[in-house]
C-alpha positions in Angstrom: -42.6 -74.3 -25.5 -45.1 -73.2 -22.8 -48.6 -74.8 -22.4 -50.7 -71.9 -20.8 -54.0 -73.7 -20.8 -53.1 -76.5 -18.6 -54.7 -76.1 -15.1 -53.3 -77.6 -11.8 -54.8 -80.6 -10.8 -56.1 -81.4 -7.2 -53.7 -82.8 -4.8 -53.3 -86.4 -5.7 -50.7 -87.6 -3.3 -47.2 -86.8 -1.8 -44.5 -85.3 -3.6 -41.5 -87.6 -3.8 -38.2 -85.8 -2.7 -35.7 -87.9 -4.7 -35.4 -89.3 -8.3 -38.2 -91.7 -8.9 -38.1 -95.1 -10.7 -39.0 -95.2 -14.5 -42.4 -96.9 -15.0 -43.1 -98.5 -18.4 -46.6 -99.1 -19.7 -48.4 -99.8 -22.8 -49.2 -96.1 -23.7 -46.1 -94.3 -22.5 -42.8 -94.2 -20.4 -42.4 -91.9 -17.6 -39.5 -90.8 -15.4 -39.3 -88.1 -12.9 -36.5 -86.3 -11.0 -36.4 -83.6 -8.5 -34.2 -80.7 -9.5 -34.9 -78.7 -6.4 -37.2 -78.8 -3.3 -40.3 -78.2 -5.4 -39.1 -78.3 -9.1 -39.6 -81.6 -11.1 -38.4 -82.7 -14.4 -40.5 -85.3 -16.0 -39.4 -87.1 -19.1 -42.3 -88.8 -21.0 -41.9 -91.2 -23.9 -45.0 -91.6 -26.3 -44.9 -94.8 -28.3 -44.7 -94.5 -32.1 -47.8 -96.7 -32.4 -49.8 -94.3 -30.5 -48.5 -91.3 -32.5 -49.3 -93.1 -35.8 -52.9 -93.8 -34.7 -53.4 -90.1 -33.9 -51.9 -89.1 -37.2 -54.0 -91.7 -39.2 -57.1 -90.5 -37.4 -56.5 -87.0 -38.5 -55.7 -87.9 -42.0 -59.0 -89.9 -42.3 -60.9 -87.0 -41.2 -59.0 -84.7 -43.7 -59.7 -87.1 -46.5 -63.4 -86.7 -46.1 -63.3 -83.0 -46.8 -60.1 -82.6 -48.8 -60.5 -81.0 -52.2 -57.7 -82.1 -54.6 -57.9 -81.5 -58.4 -58.7 -84.8 -60.2 -60.5 -86.5 -57.5 -64.0 -86.4 -56.2 -64.5 -85.2 -52.5 -64.3 -88.1 -50.2 -62.6 -90.3 -52.9 -59.0 -89.1 -52.5 -56.6 -92.1 -52.1 -55.1 -92.1 -48.5 -51.6 -92.2 -50.1 -52.3 -88.8 -51.7 -53.8 -87.4 -48.5 -50.8 -88.5 -46.5 -48.3 -87.1 -48.9 -50.0 -83.7 -48.9 -51.2 -83.5 -45.2 -49.0 -85.8 -43.1 -46.9 -83.0 -41.8 -49.8 -80.9 -40.5 -51.6 -84.0 -38.9 -48.3 -84.9 -37.1 -47.9 -81.4 -35.7 -51.5 -81.4 -34.5 -51.3 -84.9 -33.1 -48.1 -84.1 -31.1 -49.6 -81.0 -29.6 -52.7 -83.0 -28.4 -50.6 -85.8 -27.2 -48.2 -83.7 -25.2 -51.2 -82.4 -23.2 -52.9 -85.8 -22.9 -49.8 -87.7 -21.8 -48.6 -84.8 -19.5 -52.0 -85.2 -17.6 -51.8 -88.9 -17.6 -48.2 -88.8 -16.3 -48.9 -86.5 -13.3 -51.9 -88.6 -12.4 -49.7 -91.7 -12.7 -46.8 -90.2 -10.6 -49.4 -88.6 -8.1 -47.8 -85.1 -8.7 -49.6 -81.9 -7.9 -48.2 -79.2 -10.2 -48.3 -75.5 -9.0 -48.4 -74.1 -12.5 -48.1 -74.7 -16.2 -45.2 -76.8 -17.4 -42.3 -75.7 -19.5 -42.4 -78.2 -22.5 -39.1 -79.3 -24.2 -39.9 -81.5 -27.0 -37.1 -83.9 -28.4 -36.4 -84.4 -32.2 -39.3 -86.2 -34.0 -38.2 -89.2 -36.1 -40.9 -91.0 -38.2 -41.6 -94.5 -36.9 -39.8 -93.9 -33.6 -41.1 -93.1 -30.1 -41.4 -89.3 -29.4 -39.9 -87.9 -26.2 -40.5 -84.5 -24.3 -39.6 -83.2 -20.9 -42.0 -81.2 -18.8 -40.5 -79.0 -16.0 -42.7 -77.7 -13.4 -43.1 -76.8 -9.6 -45.4 -78.8 -7.3 -47.2 -77.7 -4.2 -45.2 -78.0 -1.0 -46.0 -80.9 1.4 -46.0 -79.7 5.1 -47.9 -79.9 8.3 -49.1 -76.9 10.0 -47.4 -76.3 13.4 -49.3 -76.4 16.6 -51.4 -73.4 17.5 -50.6 -73.1 21.1 -47.6 -70.7 20.5 -49.9 -68.1 18.8 -50.9 -65.2 21.1 -54.1 -63.4 20.4 -55.5 -60.2 22.0 -59.3 -60.4 21.4 -61.0 -57.1 21.9 -64.4 -56.7 23.3 -66.6 -53.5 22.9 -70.1 -52.1 22.7 -71.7 -49.1 21.1 -72.6 -46.6 23.9 -75.1 -43.8 23.5 -72.2 -41.3 23.6 -70.7 -43.1 20.6 -74.0 -42.6 18.7 -73.9 -38.9 19.8 -70.5 -38.5 18.3 -71.4 -40.4 15.2 -74.4 -37.9 14.7 -72.0 -34.9 15.0 -69.7 -36.6 12.4 -72.7 -37.1 10.0 -73.8 -33.5 10.5 -70.3 -32.2 9.9 -70.1 -34.2 6.7 -73.2 -32.3 5.6 -71.9 -28.8 6.5 -73.0 -26.0 4.3 -71.0 -22.7 4.3 -72.8 -19.3 4.3 -71.1 -16.0 3.5 -70.2 -13.6 6.4 -69.0 -10.2 6.7 -66.7 -10.8 9.7 -63.0 -11.8 9.8 -62.3 -15.5 9.1 -61.9 -17.9 12.0 -60.5 -21.6 12.1 -63.2 -23.7 10.5 -64.4 -21.1 8.2 -64.2 -21.4 4.4 -62.3 -18.7 2.4 -62.3 -18.4 -1.4 -59.0 -17.1 -2.5 -56.6 -16.3 -5.3 -53.0 -16.7 -4.6 -49.5 -16.3 -6.3 -46.6 -18.1 -4.8 -42.9 -16.9 -5.3 -39.5 -18.3 -4.5 -36.8 -15.8 -4.3 -39.1 -13.3 -6.1 -39.9 -15.6 -9.1 -43.2 -17.5 -9.4 -42.8 -21.2 -9.4 -44.9 -24.0 -11.1 -48.1 -25.1 -9.2 -47.7 -22.1 -6.7 -50.6 -20.2 -8.1 -54.4 -20.6 -8.3 -57.7 -18.7 -8.4 -61.0 -19.3 -6.9 -59.7 -21.9 -4.4 -62.1 -22.8 -1.6 -60.2 -23.5 1.6 -61.4 -24.5 5.1 -59.0 -23.0 7.6 -57.5 -25.6 9.9 -58.2 -28.5 7.5 -54.4 -29.1 7.0 -54.8 -29.1 3.2 -52.1 -26.6 2.6 -48.4 -26.6 3.7 -47.9 -25.9 7.2 -48.3 -22.1 8.1 -50.4 -21.3 5.1 -53.8 -21.8 6.8 -52.7 -20.3 10.1 -51.6 -17.1 8.4 -55.0 -16.6 6.9 -57.1 -16.5 10.2 -58.4 -13.0 10.6 -58.6 -12.0 6.9 -61.7 -10.4 5.5 -63.3 -10.4 2.1 -61.5 -8.0 -0.2 -58.3 -8.1 1.8 -54.8 -9.0 0.2 -52.3 -10.6 2.5 -48.6 -11.6 2.0 -47.7 -14.8 3.9 -44.4 -16.5 4.1 -44.9 -20.2 5.0 -42.0 -22.7 4.7 -42.3 -26.0 2.8 -41.6 -29.2 4.7 -38.1 -30.7 4.5 -39.6 -33.8 3.1 -41.7 -32.1 0.6 -41.8 -34.0 -2.8 -40.7 -31.2 -4.9 -37.0 -31.1 -3.9 -36.6 -27.5 -5.3 -39.2 -26.4 -2.8 -38.4 -28.7 0.2 -37.3 -26.7 3.2 -37.6 -23.3 1.4 -39.4 -20.3 2.8 -41.7 -18.8 0.1 -43.8 -15.7 -0.4 -47.6 -16.1 -1.2 -49.8 -13.1 -2.2 -53.3 -14.0 -1.2 -56.4 -12.2 -2.4 -59.5 -13.0 -0.2 -62.8 -13.1 -2.2 -65.2 -14.4 0.3 -65.4 -15.7 3.8 -68.1 -18.3 4.8 -69.0 -19.7 8.1 -70.1 -23.5 8.6 -73.8 -24.2 9.0 -74.6 -27.7 10.5 -77.9 -29.2 9.2 -80.7 -29.7 11.6 -81.6 -33.3 12.7 -84.8 -33.5 10.8 -86.6 -35.7 8.1 -84.8 -34.1 5.2 -81.4 -34.8 6.9 -82.3 -38.5 7.6 -83.3 -38.9 4.1 -79.9 -38.1 2.8 -78.7 -41.4 4.3 -81.6 -43.5 2.7 -83.4 -43.7 6.1 -87.1 -43.3 6.1 -87.5 -41.9 9.7 -89.3 -38.9 10.9 -88.1 -38.9 14.6 -84.6 -38.4 16.1 -85.1 -41.6 18.1 -85.8 -43.7 15.0 -82.7 -42.2 13.1 -80.5 -42.9 16.2 -81.6 -46.5 16.4 -80.8 -46.9 12.7 -77.4 -45.4 13.1 -76.7 -47.7 16.1 -77.6 -50.6 14.2 -75.1 -49.7 11.4 -72.4 -48.9 14.0 -72.9 -52.3 15.9 -72.6 -54.1 12.4 -69.3 -52.2 11.8 -68.1 -52.9 15.3 -68.6 -56.7 14.9 -66.8 -56.7 11.6 -63.9 -54.7 12.9 -63.4 -56.9 16.0 -63.5 -60.1 13.7 -61.0 -58.5 11.4 -58.6 -57.6 14.1 -58.7 -61.2 15.5 -58.3 -62.7 12.1 -55.3 -60.7 11.2 -53.5 -61.8 14.4 -54.4 -65.4 13.6 -53.2 -65.1 10.1 -49.9 -63.3 11.3 -49.5 -66.1 13.8 -49.9 -68.8 11.2 -47.3 -67.2 8.9 -44.8 -66.6 11.6 -45.1 -70.2 13.0 -44.9 -72.0 9.5 -42.0 -71.6 7.2 -43.2 -72.8 3.8 -41.3 -73.3 0.6 -43.3 -71.3 -2.0 -43.6 -72.1 -5.7 -42.4 -69.3 -7.8 -45.1 -69.9 -10.2 -47.6 -69.1 -7.6 -45.7 -65.9 -6.6 -45.6 -64.8 -10.3 -49.3 -65.4 -10.7 -50.1 -63.4 -7.5 -47.8 -60.7 -8.6 -49.7 -60.4 -12.0 -53.1 -60.4 -10.1 -51.8 -57.6 -7.9 -50.6 -55.6 -10.9 -53.8 -56.0 -12.7 -55.6 -54.7 -9.6 -53.4 -51.7 -9.2 -53.9 -50.7 -13.0 -57.6 -51.2 -12.5 -57.7 -49.1 -9.3 -55.5 -46.1 -10.4 -56.1 -46.2 -14.1 -53.7 -44.6 -16.6 -52.6 -45.6 -19.9 -50.3 -48.4 -18.7 -50.4 -52.2 -19.0 -50.2 -54.4 -15.8 -46.8 -55.9 -17.1 -45.4 -52.4 -17.2 -45.8 -52.0 -13.4 -42.6 -53.2 -11.7 -42.9 -56.7 -10.3 -40.8 -55.7 -7.1 -43.5 -53.4 -6.0 -45.7 -56.5 -5.2 -43.1 -59.3 -4.5 -43.2 -59.2 -0.7 -47.0 -58.8 -0.6 -47.4 -61.7 -3.1 -45.1 -64.0 -1.1 -47.0 -63.4 2.1 -50.4 -63.9 0.3 -49.2 -67.1 -1.4 -47.6 -68.6 1.9 -50.8 -67.7 3.8 -53.0 -69.4 1.2 -50.9 -72.5 1.3 -51.2 -72.7 5.2 -54.8 -71.8 5.4 -55.5 -74.6 2.7 -53.4 -77.1 4.9 -55.3 -76.1 8.0 -58.6 -76.9 6.2 -57.2 -80.2 5.1 -55.6 -81.3 8.4 -58.9 -80.5 10.3 -61.2 -81.6 7.5 -63.1 -78.2 7.6 -66.2 -77.6 5.5 -68.3 -74.5 5.2 -71.0 -74.4 7.9 -74.2 -73.8 5.9 -75.9 -72.2 8.8 -73.2 -69.7 9.2 -73.2 -69.1 5.4 -76.9 -68.2 5.7 -76.4 -66.1 8.7 -73.7 -64.2 6.9 -75.8 -63.5 3.8 -78.8 -62.3 6.0 -76.6 -60.0 8.0 -75.2 -58.6 4.7 -78.8 -58.3 3.3 -80.1 -56.5 6.4 -78.4 -53.3 5.2 -80.7 -53.3 2.2 -84.4 -52.1 2.0 -85.6 -55.6 0.7 -83.4 -58.0 2.5 -85.3 -61.0 1.3 -84.5 -60.3 -2.3 -80.9 -60.0 -1.4 -80.8 -63.3 0.2 -82.6 -64.9 -2.6 -80.1 -63.3 -5.1 -77.1 -65.0 -3.4 -78.8 -68.5 -3.5 -79.5 -68.1 -7.3 -75.9 -67.1 -8.1 -73.5 -70.0 -7.3 -70.3 -67.9 -7.8 -71.4 -65.3 -5.3 -72.6 -68.0 -2.9 -69.2 -69.7 -3.0 -67.5 -66.5 -2.2 -69.4 -66.3 0.9 -68.8 -70.0 1.7 -65.1 -69.2 1.3 -65.2 -66.4 3.8 -67.1 -68.7 6.3 -64.6 -71.4 5.7 -61.8 -68.7 6.6 -63.7 -67.9 9.7 -63.9 -71.5 10.7 -60.0 -71.7 10.3 -59.8 -68.7 12.7 -62.1 -70.4 15.2 -59.9 -73.6 14.9 -56.8 -71.7 15.8 -58.4 -69.6 18.6 -59.5 -72.9 20.3 -55.9 -73.7 20.8 -54.0 -70.4 20.8 -53.2 -68.3 23.9 -56.2 -65.7 24.0 -56.5 -62.7 26.1 -59.7 -60.7 26.2 -59.5 -57.0 26.5 -62.4 -54.4 26.8 -61.9 -51.2 24.8 -64.0 -48.3 23.6 -65.9 -48.2 20.4 -63.4 -45.6 18.8 -60.4 -47.9 19.8 -62.1 -51.0 18.5 -62.9 -49.7 15.1 -59.6 -47.9 14.7 -57.1 -49.6 12.2 -54.4 -51.7 14.0 -51.6 -49.3 12.8 -53.3 -46.4 14.4 -54.3 -48.3 17.5 -50.6 -49.1 18.0 -49.4 -45.5 17.4 
């Protein structure tokens, strides 16, 4: 029997590591034993008198509305009501009493469940106490290790004018148009082609297409395909023989040399847009001069840079916290996180699949790390008595709002929506955890270029 609706209570006190003494009270009897480091088996006895009180209460309510032939509504003798409805009233009373006494017991024993309990009811005998067993995991009790062993490389960077120049080039290339030319194709040109691929003289699935637009040098096709088309002209047919990579996903083609007959329908050269008012408007910027547009781009780049630098420091801090603290993790929390990640994956990638159909092992390692980190961060907050700095909350909201045309409305919206405001407070609290660690960790500052600063960590390490 699983009670899915029970929520975990706040931390109420330390988890006792051994079998606890039986406590007897007027309302119930409770005993708790530890079956593992985190699992608790709690036996709860509910007095017969309490059960009878609840059953009688329900029967009295039923008597007011019961419609039984031969009796007027509300005038049915209790003996008749009990005879007909006592079984249902008992089932309902026991269901409610299990939830009520479970909550009472975990508060009495100062336990902090990490998930819903598994309930095993014992046999019910009329006039006798009712007993059930609740098995559940508790949150681990631990103290976060000292931070002086954590090493952090804190990057420093600025946006230079040359970085703005590069960004403008990127934006122009993203808005590139292609215009038809009569010359031979060069790298960077777009060719419109039909092609038929063959392996050992036979066409193979997925090896043919019509009207494909391909930018030469883009790396979109298998190695050798695009290089072999440099120099083609519209109307030309060319036979090329590229080789599929050894690690190609289709094992029947991996490492094989194939033959493609390619018909070139058109060749088009790239045309970069002018830096003018029409171009600026594509990015939602109401500027008429290149200077104004550059200033707007630089502001956005600086915002991106600040976030990238904070993220890299935060990731190092979190890695250090996980590495320095081995935490016993409740399986219930891992399962919950796996289910959440499954749902996210299905929502992101779509398809006619239910979250529970996605193999759990795909997310197990990620879920274990996320849960462990969540427990460690929560303990840092508790140990250092951290609370969200409301000035920082306001500053973060104002910075996010600055990216919109009417920032005042965005700020007001956050402060009118408690859920969104609490999300920002959580982010700020996490930043305060990072600051707390940085105050005691071994921090080395390093100045890098803008490009290196915004590059993802895995690329920077390559």
